[in-house]
C-alpha positions in Angstrom: 0.5 -3.0 -15.3 -0.6 -0.8 -18.3 -2.1 2.7 -17.1 -5.5 2.8 -18.4 -6.7 4.8 -21.3 -8.1 7.7 -21.3 -11.6 8.3 -22.6 -14.1 11.1 -23.2 -14.9 13.1 -19.6 -18.0 14.8 -20.7 -20.6 14.0 -22.8 -20.7 16.1 -25.9 -22.8 16.8 -29.2 -21.3 15.1 -32.1 -18.6 13.6 -30.0 -16.6 11.0 -31.9 -16.6 8.0 -29.6 -18.8 5.6 -32.4 -16.9 6.8 -35.8 -13.3 6.4 -34.0 -12.1 3.2 -36.1 -13.0 5.1 -39.2 -11.2 8.8 -38.7 -8.3 6.9 -36.9 -7.4 4.9 -39.9 -7.2 8.5 -41.8 -4.2 9.5 -39.4 -0.9 9.4 -40.1 0.4 6.5 -37.5 3.5 8.9 -36.7 2.4 12.8 -36.3 4.7 15.3 -35.2 2.1 18.0 -34.0 -1.5 16.7 -33.4 -3.8 19.7 -33.7 -7.1 19.7 -32.8 -9.3 23.3 -33.4 -12.7 22.1 -31.8 -11.4 19.6 -29.5 -15.2 19.3 -28.1 -15.1 15.6 -26.5 -11.7 15.2 -27.2 -12.1 11.3 -28.1 -10.0 11.3 -31.3 -7.4 13.3 -29.0 -7.8 10.5 -26.2 -7.3 7.6 -28.8 -4.3 8.6 -30.2 -2.9 9.8 -27.1 -3.2 6.1 -25.6 -1.3 5.0 -28.7 1.0 7.1 -28.6 0.9 8.4 -31.9 1.8 12.0 -31.8 4.9 14.1 -30.1 3.3 17.5 -29.4 -0.7 18.3 -29.5 -1.9 21.5 -29.6 -6.6 21.5 -28.8 -8.5 24.7 -28.6 -12.4 25.4 -28.7 -13.9 29.1 -28.9 -16.0 27.3 -25.4 -14.2 28.8 -22.5 -15.6 26.7 -19.7 -14.6 23.2 -22.3 -11.4 24.5 -22.1 -11.0 25.3 -19.1 -12.3 21.9 -17.9 -9.0 20.1 -19.7 -6.8 23.0 -17.9 -8.3 22.1 -14.7 -7.7 18.3 -15.2 -4.0 18.8 -16.4 -3.4 21.4 -13.8 -4.5 19.7 -11.1 -6.9 17.0 -11.4 -6.8 15.9 -7.5 -9.0 19.1 -7.0 -11.2 18.9 -9.9 -12.1 15.3 -7.8 -12.7 16.6 -4.8 -14.6 19.0 -5.8 -17.2 16.5 -7.7 -17.0 14.9 -4.7 -18.9 17.6 -2.8 -21.4 17.5 -4.8 -25.0 15.2 -4.5 -27.4 13.8 -7.4 -30.7 15.8 -6.8 -32.9 18.1 -8.7 -32.1 21.0 -5.7 -28.4 20.3 -5.8 -28.6 20.2 -9.9 -30.1 24.2 -10.0 -28.0 25.1 -7.4 -24.6 24.4 -9.1 -26.1 25.6 -12.3 -27.0 29.4 -10.7 -23.4 29.3 -9.4 -21.7 32.3 -11.4 -18.8 30.1 -13.3 -16.5 33.7 -13.2 -16.6 33.8 -9.1 -15.1 30.1 -9.4 -11.7 29.0 -9.2 -10.1 26.8 -11.9 -10.8 23.5 -10.1 -14.6 24.0 -8.9 -15.8 25.7 -12.3 -14.5 22.6 -14.2 -16.2 20.3 -12.0 -19.2 22.3 -12.1 -19.2 21.8 -15.9 -18.8 18.3 -15.7 -20.9 17.6 -13.1 -23.7 19.8 -14.8 -22.6 17.7 -18.1 -23.0 14.5 -16.3 -26.5 14.7 -14.7 -28.0 17.1 -17.3 -30.7 16.4 -19.4 -29.5 14.1 -22.2 -26.0 15.2 -21.3 -26.6 18.2 -23.5 -24.3 21.5 -23.3 -26.2 24.0 -23.9 -26.1 27.9 -23.4 -28.5 31.1 -23.7 -27.8 34.2 -25.8 -25.7 35.9 -22.8 -23.7 32.3 -22.5 -25.2 31.6 -19.8 -25.7 27.1 -19.1 -30.0 26.5 -19.5 -30.1 22.4 -19.2 -32.7 21.0 -17.0 -32.0 18.5 -14.6 -31.7 15.1 -16.4 -33.5 11.7 -15.5 -30.2 9.7 -14.6 -30.5 7.3 -11.9 -27.4 6.7 -10.6 -24.8 9.5 -13.1 -20.8 8.4 -12.5 -20.1 12.1 -12.7 -17.3 11.6 -10.3 -15.1 9.0 -12.5 -11.7 9.3 -11.0 -9.4 6.5 -13.1 -11.0 8.2 -15.5 -10.3 11.5 -14.8 -6.9 10.8 -14.2 -6.3 9.1 -17.0 -7.1 11.9 -19.0 -4.7 13.9 -16.4 -2.0 11.8 -18.1 -3.3 12.2 -21.5 -3.2 16.1 -21.3 0.1 16.4 -19.4 2.0 18.1 -22.1 -1.3 19.6 -24.3 -1.2 23.0 -25.1 -4.7 24.2 -24.8 -5.9 27.3 -26.0 -9.3 29.3 -26.5 -9.3 30.6 -30.2 -10.5 30.6 -33.7 -9.0 27.6 -35.8 -7.6 28.7 -38.0 -5.0 30.8 -36.0 -4.6 27.5 -34.0 -2.9 25.6 -36.9 -2.1 28.1 -38.8 1.5 26.6 -38.7 1.2 23.6 -39.2 3.7 21.8 -41.7 4.7 18.4 -43.3 4.5 15.8 -40.6 1.8 17.2 -38.4 -2.0 16.8 -38.5 -5.1 18.2 -38.2 -8.3 17.3 -37.3 -11.3 19.6 -38.1 -14.4 18.5 -35.9 -16.7 21.7 -36.4 -20.0 22.6 -35.6 -21.8 21.0 -38.2 -23.8 22.4 -41.3 -27.5 22.0 -40.5 -29.4 19.4 -42.4 -32.5 21.0 -42.1 -33.6 24.5 -41.0 -34.9 23.2 -37.5 -31.9 21.3 -37.3 -29.6 23.6 -36.0 -28.1 23.4 -33.2 -24.7 25.4 -32.2 -25.1 26.3 -28.7 -22.5 25.6 -27.2 -21.2 29.4 -28.2 -22.6 32.3 -28.0 -21.3 32.7 -31.4 -22.8 31.4 -34.8 -20.5 28.9 -36.8 -22.8 29.9 -40.7 -22.0 29.7 -44.1 -18.9 32.7 -43.8 -17.6 29.8 -41.3 -17.9 26.9 -43.2 -16.4 28.7 -46.4 -13.2 29.5 -44.0 -12.9 26.3 -42.7 -13.0 24.3 -46.2 -10.3 27.2 -47.4 -7.8 26.7 -44.5 -8.5 22.8 -44.8 -7.2 22.9 -48.4 -4.4 25.5 -47.6 -3.1 22.9 -45.4 -3.3 20.4 -46.9 -1.3 21.3 -50.4 1.0 22.1 -47.8 1.3 18.2 -46.9 -0.2 18.8 -44.0 -2.5 15.3 -42.9 -6.0 16.5 -43.0 -9.0 15.1 -41.3 -12.6 16.1 -40.9 -16.2 15.5 -39.7 -19.1 17.0 -41.3 -22.6 16.7 -41.7 -23.1 15.2 -45.4 -25.4 18.2 -47.1 -25.2 19.9 -50.6 -23.5 22.7 -49.3 -20.3 21.0 -46.9 -20.0 18.1 -50.3 -19.9 21.7 -52.8 -17.1 23.0 -50.3 -14.4 20.1 -50.3 -14.5 19.2 -54.4 -11.0 19.2 -54.5 -10.4 16.6 -50.9 -11.2 13.6 -50.7 -14.9 13.0 -49.7 -16.7 10.1 -48.1 -19.9 9.7 -46.1 -20.0 6.9 -43.3 -22.7 6.2 -41.1 -22.5 7.6 -37.1 -24.9 6.7 -34.2 -25.9 10.2 -33.0 -27.5 9.7 -29.1 -27.2 12.9 -27.9 -30.0 15.4 -29.1 -32.2 17.9 -28.3 -34.9 15.9 -29.5 -35.4 12.1 -29.6 -36.6 11.9 -33.0 -33.1 13.4 -33.9 -31.0 10.4 -32.1 -30.3 7.6 -34.3 -27.9 6.7 -37.4 -27.5 9.4 -39.8 -24.9 10.5 -42.3 -21.8 12.4 -42.2 -18.6 13.4 -44.3 -15.3 12.6 -44.0 -13.3 14.8 -45.5 -9.6 13.5 -46.0 -5.8 14.3 -47.6 -4.8 11.8 -48.5 -5.5 9.9 -51.6 -8.0 7.3 -52.2 -7.1 4.1 -53.8 
């Protein structure tokens, strides 16, 4: 029997499960080193890993809790599963776990805390305040599957040889070369003044960061590295990627702090591959 393909272990705003077909077709069938500097829910990585499309993978994010989840799953998935089985789904338990100081927890328990809060918190949000403290309220789920043993073990197999880092995107893929591929999924440029939700890290990803990312993407493309990048379809982002191939795709967004923000939206898909 074939091993179960891994799926994302976390709900993540901006997750790519719904746009995977459009993204995967733009990436090479065979990749030497796959880089994903804004790993998020890792839907693209897990899909590529299941298909055996890369030899090596370097995954990173500025969110230490997120990277810590993947490290703990990779290094001792059994301990993560045991810790998750110790949690109960109710409001009192949720706020007890939320109040834990993650800095005082061992890696597996810290990862389990993040997964539990993510799966049982309001609308699957991951949001922190200016001090980096998780502040999402209890969700309204009847039976959330916060301990999916089969998928956690599949994720551990996919992550077994992955190089995981907490680092800036430019440093992570600076040595990428022809034969390699990079998928960039940064915090999106807000489509309006009220839609700027970048609370996954206590540092903003603003205009200068988007410009620096566009410069990096163009530099790598000129070097012969395969590039795919997602972002919101704004006039600003369209102007940033004029020297690369840009198309718009329609993507449904089920996670948003406001119900009015859920539904189909237009996104940019930027690639370095010439279009026919």
